[in-house]
C-alpha positions in Angstrom: -8.4 24.7 -24.7 -11.4 21.7 -23.8 -14.6 22.1 -21.7 -17.4 19.9 -20.8 -19.6 19.1 -18.6 -17.5 18.6 -15.6 -14.2 18.7 -17.0 -11.6 20.8 -18.6 -8.3 20.5 -19.6 -6.3 23.8 -19.8 -2.2 24.1 -22.1 0.0 25.2 -19.3 3.7 27.3 -20.5 5.8 28.9 -17.9 9.7 28.9 -16.7 11.7 28.4 -13.0 15.2 29.8 -12.4 16.7 28.2 -9.0 20.4 27.6 -7.8 22.2 26.0 -5.6 25.5 26.4 -4.5 27.7 26.1 -7.5 25.0 26.5 -10.7 22.1 28.8 -11.9 19.5 26.6 -13.3 16.9 27.6 -15.8 13.8 25.4 -16.8 10.7 25.7 -19.3 7.8 24.1 -19.0 5.6 23.1 -21.2 2.4 20.9 -20.1 -1.3 19.9 -20.6 -3.5 19.5 -17.2 -7.0 18.2 -17.7 -9.8 18.4 -14.3 -12.9 16.8 -13.5 -14.6 18.6 -10.7 -16.6 16.6 -8.2 -18.5 17.5 -5.1 -18.0 20.2 -2.8 -15.8 21.9 -5.0 -13.1 19.2 -4.8 -11.5 18.4 -8.4 -9.1 15.3 -9.7 -6.2 16.4 -11.8 -3.9 14.7 -14.8 -0.9 16.7 -16.1 1.6 15.9 -18.2 4.9 17.8 -18.5 7.8 18.5 -20.6 10.9 20.5 -18.8 13.8 22.0 -21.2 16.6 22.4 -18.6 19.3 25.2 -19.6 22.7 24.0 -17.3 21.7 21.2 -15.6 23.0 17.7 -16.1 19.7 16.8 -18.3 18.6 18.1 -21.3 14.6 16.7 -21.1 12.9 15.5 -18.7 9.3 14.3 -18.6 6.8 13.9 -16.1 3.3 12.5 -15.3 1.0 13.8 -12.1 -1.9 13.0 -10.7 -3.6 15.1 -7.7 -6.2 16.5 -5.8 -7.7 20.3 -5.7 -9.3 20.6 -1.6 -11.2 24.2 -1.4 -9.9 26.1 1.9 
């Protein structure tokens, strides 16, 4: 989606299904992730995410994540 010399951005779309002892919950995900490349293959990223829950208590959930990707 977006590409630069040491960074790139991606649109993320997905789905999840889970359950507990009583209910089954389905979640649709959509979001944006931007990653910055560092030395030796390490990467730093931030992610914006919106979840749409089917069968759960909350219909919409919004979140932000920050992280480090370490090459193994």
